[in-house]
Structures are given as C-alpha cells and as structure tokens.
N, CA, C and O atoms as a Maestro MAE file, in Angstrom:
{
 s_m_m2io_version
 :::
 2.0.0
}

f_m_ct {
 s_m_title
 :::
 protein
 m_atom[168] {
  # First column is atom index #
  i_m_mmod_type
  r_m_x_coord
  r_m_y_coord
  r_m_z_coord
  i_m_residue_number
  s_m_chain_name
  s_m_pdb_residue_name
  s_m_pdb_atom_name
  i_m_atomic_number
  :::
  1 25 37.476 79.894 7.826 1 A "MET " " N  " 7
  2 3 36.095 80.093 8.210 1 A "MET " " CA " 6
  3 2 35.478 81.279 7.481 1 A "MET " " C  " 6
  4 15 34.289 81.262 7.162 1 A "MET " " O  " 8
  5 25 36.272 82.301 7.218 2 A "SER " " N  " 7
  6 3 35.722 83.473 6.550 2 A "SER " " CA " 6
  7 2 35.292 83.147 5.121 2 A "SER " " C  " 6
  8 15 34.310 83.702 4.629 2 A "SER " " O  " 8
  9 25 36.022 82.249 4.449 3 A "LYS " " N  " 7
  10 3 35.629 81.883 3.086 3 A "LYS " " CA " 6
  11 2 34.328 81.093 3.090 3 A "LYS " " C  " 6
  12 15 33.523 81.212 2.167 3 A "LYS " " O  " 8
  13 25 34.122 80.289 4.125 4 A "LEU " " N  " 7
  14 3 32.878 79.540 4.244 4 A "LEU " " CA " 6
  15 2 31.695 80.487 4.446 4 A "LEU " " C  " 6
  16 15 30.662 80.343 3.793 4 A "LEU " " O  " 8
  17 25 31.849 81.453 5.348 5 A "LEU " " N  " 7
  18 3 30.777 82.420 5.573 5 A "LEU " " CA " 6
  19 2 30.527 83.270 4.340 5 A "LEU " " C  " 6
  20 15 29.382 83.584 4.016 5 A "LEU " " O  " 8
  21 25 31.599 83.643 3.653 6 A "ARG " " N  " 7
  22 3 31.475 84.422 2.431 6 A "ARG " " CA " 6
  23 2 30.738 83.625 1.363 6 A "ARG " " C  " 6
  24 15 29.904 84.173 0.642 6 A "ARG " " O  " 8
  25 25 31.041 82.339 1.258 7 A "GLY " " N  " 7
  26 3 30.371 81.477 0.292 7 A "GLY " " CA " 6
  27 2 28.902 81.293 0.601 7 A "GLY " " C  " 6
  28 15 28.067 81.293 -0.303 7 A "GLY " " O  " 8
  29 25 28.580 81.136 1.879 8 A "VAL " " N  " 7
  30 3 27.176 80.987 2.275 8 A "VAL " " CA " 6
  31 2 26.400 82.268 1.972 8 A "VAL " " C  " 6
  32 15 25.293 82.213 1.436 8 A "VAL " " O  " 8
  33 25 26.974 83.407 2.310 9 A "ALA " " N  " 7
  34 3 26.294 84.681 2.059 9 A "ALA " " CA " 6
  35 2 26.129 84.919 0.560 9 A "ALA " " C  " 6
  36 15 25.066 85.357 0.120 9 A "ALA " " O  " 8
  37 25 27.155 84.638 -0.222 10 A "ALA " " N  " 7
  38 3 27.071 84.823 -1.671 10 A "ALA " " CA " 6
  39 2 26.077 83.844 -2.283 10 A "ALA " " C  " 6
  40 15 25.335 84.206 -3.195 10 A "ALA " " O  " 8
  41 25 26.057 82.613 -1.792 11 A "GLY " " N  " 7
  42 3 25.112 81.624 -2.297 11 A "GLY " " CA " 6
  43 2 23.678 81.983 -1.990 11 A "GLY " " C  " 6
  44 15 22.796 81.809 -2.831 11 A "GLY " " O  " 8
  45 25 23.433 82.488 -0.777 12 A "TRP " " N  " 7
  46 3 22.082 82.896 -0.404 12 A "TRP " " CA " 6
  47 2 21.623 84.076 -1.267 12 A "TRP " " C  " 6
  48 15 20.490 84.092 -1.747 12 A "TRP " " O  " 8
  49 25 22.496 85.050 -1.461 13 A "GLY " " N  " 7
  50 3 22.153 86.204 -2.296 13 A "GLY " " CA " 6
  51 2 21.937 85.809 -3.742 13 A "GLY " " C  " 6
  52 15 21.040 86.338 -4.398 13 A "GLY " " O  " 8
  53 25 22.736 84.896 -4.249 14 A "ALA " " N  " 7
  54 3 22.590 84.451 -5.634 14 A "ALA " " CA " 6
  55 2 21.280 83.697 -5.807 14 A "ALA " " C  " 6
  56 15 20.636 83.810 -6.849 14 A "ALA " " O  " 8
  57 25 20.883 82.936 -4.808 15 A "LYS " " N  " 7
  58 3 19.618 82.207 -4.889 15 A "LYS " " CA " 6
  59 2 18.449 83.179 -4.918 15 A "LYS " " C  " 6
  60 15 17.482 82.963 -5.649 15 A "LYS " " O  " 8
  61 25 18.526 84.242 -4.136 16 A "LYS " " N  " 7
  62 3 17.445 85.221 -4.070 16 A "LYS " " CA " 6
  63 2 17.405 86.116 -5.310 16 A "LYS " " C  " 6
  64 15 16.323 86.463 -5.784 16 A "LYS " " O  " 8
  65 25 18.573 86.493 -5.839 17 A "LEU " " N  " 7
  66 3 18.628 87.480 -6.918 17 A "LEU " " CA " 6
  67 2 18.784 86.883 -8.311 17 A "LEU " " C  " 6
  68 15 18.397 87.510 -9.297 17 A "LEU " " O  " 8
  69 25 19.337 85.696 -8.402 18 A "GLY " " N  " 7
  70 3 19.613 85.097 -9.705 18 A "GLY " " CA " 6
  71 2 18.347 84.607 -10.384 18 A "GLY " " C  " 6
  72 15 17.497 83.973 -9.759 18 A "GLY " " O  " 8
  73 25 18.232 84.908 -11.668 19 A "GLY " " N  " 7
  74 3 17.032 84.514 -12.402 19 A "GLY " " CA " 6
  75 2 17.091 83.083 -12.899 19 A "GLY " " C  " 6
  76 15 16.159 82.308 -12.683 19 A "GLY " " O  " 8
  77 25 18.171 82.731 -13.559 20 A "GLY " " N  " 7
  78 3 18.328 81.383 -14.094 20 A "GLY " " CA " 6
  79 2 19.679 80.834 -13.705 20 A "GLY " " C  " 6
  80 15 20.315 81.326 -12.773 20 A "GLY " " O  " 8
  81 25 20.114 79.822 -14.414 21 A "CYS " " N  " 7
  82 3 21.385 79.182 -14.092 21 A "CYS " " CA " 6
  83 2 22.551 80.158 -14.284 21 A "CYS " " C  " 6
  84 15 23.374 80.325 -13.383 21 A "CYS " " O  " 8
  85 25 22.623 80.790 -15.435 22 A "PHE " " N  " 7
  86 3 23.729 81.711 -15.732 22 A "PHE " " CA " 6
  87 2 23.669 82.942 -14.835 22 A "PHE " " C  " 6
  88 15 24.699 83.402 -14.342 22 A "PHE " " O  " 8
  89 25 22.477 83.474 -14.621 23 A "GLY " " N  " 7
  90 3 22.312 84.654 -13.777 23 A "GLY " " CA " 6
  91 2 22.727 84.390 -12.346 23 A "GLY " " C  " 6
  92 15 23.329 85.250 -11.704 23 A "GLY " " O  " 8
  93 25 22.409 83.202 -11.839 24 A "THR " " N  " 7
  94 3 22.777 82.843 -10.473 24 A "THR " " CA " 6
  95 2 24.286 82.762 -10.321 24 A "THR " " C  " 6
  96 15 24.836 83.210 -9.315 24 A "THR " " O  " 8
  97 25 24.957 82.197 -11.310 25 A "VAL " " N  " 7
  98 3 26.424 82.093 -11.260 25 A "VAL " " CA " 6
  99 2 27.050 83.483 -11.288 25 A "VAL " " C  " 6
  100 15 27.995 83.750 -10.545 25 A "VAL " " O  " 8
  101 25 26.537 84.363 -12.131 26 A "VAL " " N  " 7
  102 3 27.076 85.721 -12.232 26 A "VAL " " CA " 6
  103 2 26.865 86.474 -10.921 26 A "VAL " " C  " 6
  104 15 27.782 87.134 -10.430 26 A "VAL " " O  " 8
  105 25 25.674 86.380 -10.356 27 A "VAL " " N  " 7
  106 3 25.390 87.057 -9.089 27 A "VAL " " CA " 6
  107 2 26.273 86.502 -7.978 27 A "VAL " " C  " 6
  108 15 26.776 87.262 -7.150 27 A "VAL " " O  " 8
  109 25 26.467 85.176 -7.949 28 A "PHE " " N  " 7
  110 3 27.338 84.563 -6.944 28 A "PHE " " CA " 6
  111 2 28.754 85.106 -7.054 28 A "PHE " " C  " 6
  112 15 29.359 85.465 -6.044 28 A "PHE " " O  " 8
  113 25 29.287 85.169 -8.263 29 A "LEU " " N  " 7
  114 3 30.660 85.652 -8.449 29 A "LEU " " CA " 6
  115 2 30.802 87.121 -8.053 29 A "LEU " " C  " 6
  116 15 31.804 87.510 -7.452 29 A "LEU " " O  " 8
  117 25 29.807 87.929 -8.387 30 A "VAL " " N  " 7
  118 3 29.856 89.345 -8.023 30 A "VAL " " CA " 6
  119 2 29.799 89.504 -6.508 30 A "VAL " " C  " 6
  120 15 30.569 90.271 -5.932 30 A "VAL " " O  " 8
  121 25 28.886 88.778 -5.864 31 A "LEU " " N  " 7
  122 3 28.782 88.870 -4.403 31 A "LEU " " CA " 6
  123 2 30.040 88.347 -3.720 31 A "LEU " " C  " 6
  124 15 30.487 88.917 -2.725 31 A "LEU " " O  " 8
  125 25 30.617 87.266 -4.247 32 A "TRP " " N  " 7
  126 3 31.861 86.709 -3.683 32 A "TRP " " CA " 6
  127 2 32.964 87.754 -3.740 32 A "TRP " " C  " 6
  128 15 33.705 87.931 -2.772 32 A "TRP " " O  " 8
  129 25 33.078 88.450 -4.876 33 A "TRP " " N  " 7
  130 3 34.110 89.472 -5.039 33 A "TRP " " CA " 6
  131 2 33.859 90.660 -4.106 33 A "TRP " " C  " 6
  132 15 34.787 91.151 -3.461 33 A "TRP " " O  " 8
  133 25 32.619 91.118 -4.034 34 A "VAL " " N  " 7
  134 3 32.303 92.280 -3.196 34 A "VAL " " CA " 6
  135 2 32.548 91.967 -1.718 34 A "VAL " " C  " 6
  136 15 33.143 92.772 -1.002 34 A "VAL " " O  " 8
  137 25 32.095 90.812 -1.269 35 A "LEU " " N  " 7
  138 3 32.282 90.458 0.135 35 A "LEU " " CA " 6
  139 2 33.757 90.268 0.473 35 A "LEU " " C  " 6
  140 15 34.173 90.575 1.591 35 A "LEU " " O  " 8
  141 25 34.540 89.779 -0.453 36 A "GLY " " N  " 7
  142 3 35.974 89.616 -0.231 36 A "GLY " " CA " 6
  143 2 36.727 90.926 -0.322 36 A "GLY " " C  " 6
  144 15 37.697 91.146 0.403 36 A "GLY " " O  " 8
  145 25 36.285 91.786 -1.205 37 A "ASN " " N  " 7
  146 3 36.968 93.050 -1.432 37 A "ASN " " CA " 6
  147 2 36.845 93.986 -0.227 37 A "ASN " " C  " 6
  148 15 37.784 94.715 0.095 37 A "ASN " " O  " 8
  149 25 35.703 93.965 0.426 38 A "PHE " " N  " 7
  150 3 35.487 94.860 1.557 38 A "PHE " " CA " 6
  151 2 35.775 94.205 2.907 38 A "PHE " " C  " 6
  152 15 35.499 94.795 3.952 38 A "PHE " " O  " 8
  153 25 36.331 92.984 2.894 39 A "ASP " " N  " 7
  154 3 36.736 92.275 4.117 39 A "ASP " " CA " 6
  155 2 35.612 92.217 5.150 39 A "ASP " " C  " 6
  156 15 35.831 92.489 6.330 39 A "ASP " " O  " 8
  157 25 34.420 91.864 4.705 40 A "ILE " " N  " 7
  158 3 33.259 91.829 5.601 40 A "ILE " " CA " 6
  159 2 33.366 90.666 6.574 40 A "ILE " " C  " 6
  160 15 33.014 90.818 7.743 40 A "ILE " " O  " 8
  161 25 33.843 89.509 6.125 41 A "PHE " " N  " 7
  162 3 33.893 88.327 6.978 41 A "PHE " " CA " 6
  163 2 35.305 88.005 7.439 41 A "PHE " " C  " 6
  164 15 35.750 86.865 7.303 41 A "PHE " " O  " 8
  165 25 36.010 88.974 7.973 42 A "LYS " " N  " 7
  166 3 37.377 88.730 8.474 42 A "LYS " " CA " 6
  167 2 37.358 88.564 9.966 42 A "LYS " " C  " 6
  168 15 38.406 88.352 10.577 42 A "LYS " " O  " 8
  :::
 }
 m_bond[167] {
  # First column is bond index #
  i_m_from
  i_m_to
  i_m_order
  :::
  1 1 2 1
  2 2 3 1
  3 3 4 2
  4 3 5 1
  5 5 6 1
  6 6 7 1
  7 7 8 2
  8 7 9 1
  9 9 10 1
  10 10 11 1
  11 11 12 2
  12 11 13 1
  13 13 14 1
  14 14 15 1
  15 15 16 2
  16 15 17 1
  17 17 18 1
  18 18 19 1
  19 19 20 2
  20 19 21 1
  21 21 22 1
  22 22 23 1
  23 23 24 2
  24 23 25 1
  25 25 26 1
  26 26 27 1
  27 27 28 2
  28 27 29 1
  29 29 30 1
  30 30 31 1
  31 31 32 2
  32 31 33 1
  33 33 34 1
  34 34 35 1
  35 35 36 2
  36 35 37 1
  37 37 38 1
  38 38 39 1
  39 39 40 2
  40 39 41 1
  41 41 42 1
  42 42 43 1
  43 43 44 2
  44 43 45 1
  45 45 46 1
  46 46 47 1
  47 47 48 2
  48 47 49 1
  49 49 50 1
  50 50 51 1
  51 51 52 2
  52 51 53 1
  53 53 54 1
  54 54 55 1
  55 55 56 2
  56 55 57 1
  57 57 58 1
  58 58 59 1
  59 59 60 2
  60 59 61 1
  61 61 62 1
  62 62 63 1
  63 63 64 2
  64 63 65 1
  65 65 66 1
  66 66 67 1
  67 67 68 2
  68 67 69 1
  69 69 70 1
  70 70 71 1
  71 71 72 2
  72 71 73 1
  73 73 74 1
  74 74 75 1
  75 75 76 2
  76 75 77 1
  77 77 78 1
  78 78 79 1
  79 79 80 2
  80 79 81 1
  81 81 82 1
  82 82 83 1
  83 83 84 2
  84 83 85 1
  85 85 86 1
  86 86 87 1
  87 87 88 2
  88 87 89 1
  89 89 90 1
  90 90 91 1
  91 91 92 2
  92 91 93 1
  93 93 94 1
  94 94 95 1
  95 95 96 2
  96 95 97 1
  97 97 98 1
  98 98 99 1
  99 99 100 2
  100 99 101 1
  101 101 102 1
  102 102 103 1
  103 103 104 2
  104 103 105 1
  105 105 106 1
  106 106 107 1
  107 107 108 2
  108 107 109 1
  109 109 110 1
  110 110 111 1
  111 111 112 2
  112 111 113 1
  113 113 114 1
  114 114 115 1
  115 115 116 2
  116 115 117 1
  117 117 118 1
  118 118 119 1
  119 119 120 2
  120 119 121 1
  121 121 122 1
  122 122 123 1
  123 123 124 2
  124 123 125 1
  125 125 126 1
  126 126 127 1
  127 127 128 2
  128 127 129 1
  129 129 130 1
  130 130 131 1
  131 131 132 2
  132 131 133 1
  133 133 134 1
  134 134 135 1
  135 135 136 2
  136 135 137 1
  137 137 138 1
  138 138 139 1
  139 139 140 2
  140 139 141 1
  141 141 142 1
  142 142 143 1
  143 143 144 2
  144 143 145 1
  145 145 146 1
  146 146 147 1
  147 147 148 2
  148 147 149 1
  149 149 150 1
  150 150 151 1
  151 151 152 2
  152 151 153 1
  153 153 154 1
  154 154 155 1
  155 155 156 2
  156 155 157 1
  157 157 158 1
  158 158 159 1
  159 159 160 2
  160 159 161 1
  161 161 162 1
  162 162 163 1
  163 163 164 2
  164 163 165 1
  165 165 166 1
  166 166 167 1
  167 167 168 2
  :::
 }
}
C-alpha cells in the first residue's frame, strides 16, 4: 500500500511540476526517490 500512495503522490507532483514528457518523467523519478528515501508513506 505504501508504494501505491508513494506512486500517487509522485504522479500528482510530476503532473503539477513537469513541463513536458521528459520533464514529467524526471520529476516523477525524483519525487519517487525522495518519498521512499525519507519513509514518508510507511
């Protein structure tokens, strides 16, 4: 469940912050790593 919440949060942030296709993917990956690294959704 935590990976699902992490994915939703990263996807929402990438949609808001990402400029184009490549930018959205980069923002998603960065947010996925940050949210996982700090154990926010455990």
